[in-house]
N, C-alpha and C positions, 0 to 999 in steps of 0.2 A: 030495372035500370039501376046501374051502380051509383052509390051515393058518393058525394065529394068527400075525399079524405079529411078527417078531423082529428082532434086530440080527444081520446076517449078517457079523459080523467078531468075531474073538476079542479080548476086551477085557482088556488086561494092566495098564493104568495105573488109579490110583485118584485121586479128587478129594475133598479134605477140605472140607466146606461151611464149616468154621470159617475157612478161608483164602480165602473168595470175595470179599473186599472190593475187591480191585484186578483182578478178572477180569470180562471182559465176556461171554465165551462159552467153552464147553468142548464137546467132541464125543468120542464113542467111548471113554468112560471109565466105570469103575464108581464108584458114589457110596456109600461105607460109611455105615451108620447112625450118627446122633449123638443124644445125649441131654443136654439142658441140665440144669444142676445146680440151677436155681432162677430166680426172676424177674430177678435181676441178671445172669444168665448166658444170656440169650436169644440164640439164634443167628440173626443177621439176614443174609439173602442178598438182595441188591438188584441189579436190572437185569442179570441173568445169563441168557444163552440156553444151554439144554442141548439138544444134538442127538445123537440115537442114544446116549443114556446109559442105564445100568442102575441102577435103585434097588431091584431085586428082592430079596426075602427080607431086607430091612433094616427096623430100627426107627428112626423119627425122632420125637423128643419135643422140644417147645419150640423149633420152628424157625419163623421168620417169612420167608416168601418175598414180596418186593415187586417188582411189575413184571417177573416172570420169565416166560420162555417155554420151553416143553418140546416139542420136535419129535421124534416117532418114538422116544420113550423107553419103557422097559419098567419097570413098577412091580409086576410079578407077586408076590403074596404079601407085599408091603410093608405096614408098619403106621405110620400117622401119628397121633400122640397130642398133643393140645394144640398143633397147628401152625396157622398162619394163612397163607392165600394171598390176598394183596391184589393186584388187577389183574393176575393171572396168566392165562396161556393155555396149554392143553394141546392139542397138535394131533396127531391120529393116534397117540396113545400107547396102551399096552395096560395095563389095570388088572385083570388076572385075579386075583380073590380078594384085592384090596387093601382094607384096612380104614381107616376114618377115625373117630376118637374125640375129641370135644370140639374140633373144628377149625372154623375159619372158612373156608368154601370155597363160592363161587358155582357152582351147577351149569352156568351159562352159560359157565364158563371152558373147558369141554370142547368141542372141535371135531372132528368125525369126518366122513369121507365116508359120509354117512348110509346110502345104499343098500347100500354094501359091508358095513357093519356090521350092518345090519338083515338082510341076506340070509345072511351067513356067521357072524357072531359075536354074535347077539342075546342069547344067554345070558350072554356076558361083560359086556356093557354093562348088561344087566338087573341083574346083581350089583352093578356100579358104582353105578348110580342108586339101588339099594335101600339101599346103605351110605350114600350121600349123604342120602337121605331120613331114615334113622334118626339120623344125626348131626345134621342140621338140626332135627329134632323135639326131640332131647335138649337142643339149644342154644337152643330156642324161636325159631328162625329160620324163621318161618312162610312167608315168601315163597320162601326157598330150599327148604323142604320141599315146597311145592306144585310148583315147577319140577322137582325131582328125582322126585317121585311121578308126574308126567305123562310124563316121560322113561322111567321104569321101566315104566309101563303100555304105553308105545309099543313098547319093545323086547320086553316080555313078550308082546305081541300077535303080533309077528312070529316069536317063538319058537314059538308055537302052530302056525304054518303051515310054518315052515322047519326046525323042530327034528326030533327023532327021532320023536316022536308028533305027526304032523300032524293037526290038528283045525280043519277049515274053519269048523265051527259056532262054536267058541270065538273064532276070529279075527273072524268077522262080528259076534258079540255084543259083543266088546271094541271093535271099530271103531265100532259104533253108540253105544256108551257114550262114546266119545271125541268123535265128531262131534256127537252130539246133546246131550250133557251136559257136554262139556269135561272128561271123566275125573272128574266130580264137583266141578269147580271153576268150570265155565263158566256163569256167570250170563248172559252175552251169548248163548252157545249156546242156553241154555234159552229166552231171550226170543225168539230168532229162530225156533226150532222151534215155540214157542207161537203166534207170528204166522202161520206157515205153516199150522198145524193150523186156526186160526180162518178164514183166507182159503180153505183147501180146502173146509172144511165149508160156508162160505157159497156157494162156487161150486156145490157139489153140491146145495144147497137152493134155487137159483134156480128160481122157478116152482113151488116146493113149500111155500110158506109162505102161510098165509091172510092176507088183508087187506094184502097187499104188492104191489099191482097197479102201483104207480107205476113209471115208466120213467126212465131217465137217472140222474143223481146221486142223486136222492131214492130211487129203487128200490135202488140199490147200498148206500146208507147204511142203509136199512131191513133188508136182508139181513145186513149186517155187524153191525148192532145186535142182530138175533136171534141171530147166531152167538156174539157176545160174551156175551149174557145166558145162552145155553145152556152156553157153556164155563165160566162162573163159577158155574153151577148156581143162579143167582138166580131165574130163571123168573118174570118179571113177569106173563106171560100176556097181554100186549097183542098179541103175535104168536105164532101157533100153527102147527105143521106140518099140512099136509094130512092128511086121515084115510084115507090109503092105506098099505099095508104097507111100501112102500119108503121113504116119507117118515118114517114112525114108526120103522122099523127103524134108518135112518141116524141119526135124532136120538137114540134110546136108546143106540146104539153110541157116539156122540160124547159123550153124557153120562157114560157109564161111563169112557171114555178120558180125559175131562177131570178126573174125580176122581182116577184113578190118577196122571196127569201132574201135577196140582196137588200131590199129596203128594210126588212126586219132586222138583219144583222147590223146594218149601218146604224139603226136606232139603238141597238144594244151597245155597240162600240162608243157611240156619242154619249150614251148614258154613263158609261164607266169612265171615260176620259175627261169629258167636259163637265165641270161642276157648275 
């Protein structure tokens, strides 16, 4: 089993964030925690690149990072309180049980070798994005919460298949939830799936609908019209399925599926629009 990335060098030096004004980059240092004493004492760190630095087991409160970059840093067990990360980037850094409270932090700031982390450390990043989701929700940052939630569900899905308890059924269920419904946020995903369902039903019903003997474009439009009317459960009755078991069975199944799918899509839209 792969080991969690770490800094393979003993760190003996420390770097004080309060003295970061004239520094452009630091590497292989420990970064002790800092706590600002109030609004007038906000600690600002601008345009600093941190490489192979350890922020582990430290508490940071009231720190503002502006345009900072973090490469291969370790944040294990660190706590960030009322901190802001503006235009920052975290590349291949480790956030094992790191907590964020009342912070401004875009989930897109984190960059990972996705397959490596999905395959070996899905549980670590599932924790990270769950923390980011809770933080964004508490701060009413809905866009950030959506991004974090989708990433959390992605890593959680791979944890099902690569974790200790391998569950292929859960993986496939969550994959369908992601691809078909965008993890509960995908209005476009839902519309695409809806269009595919209507088109597939129309294809299956070719030659099985009464009074739709036209060929060419007119015939295609008639079948699509019947499919849409069936999907929306309007049922005008101007076109009816043939009275054979297959035609009636397919239509009944499609009607039941459309009712279930319509309820799901409605919940998706409400989740996106109504806050």
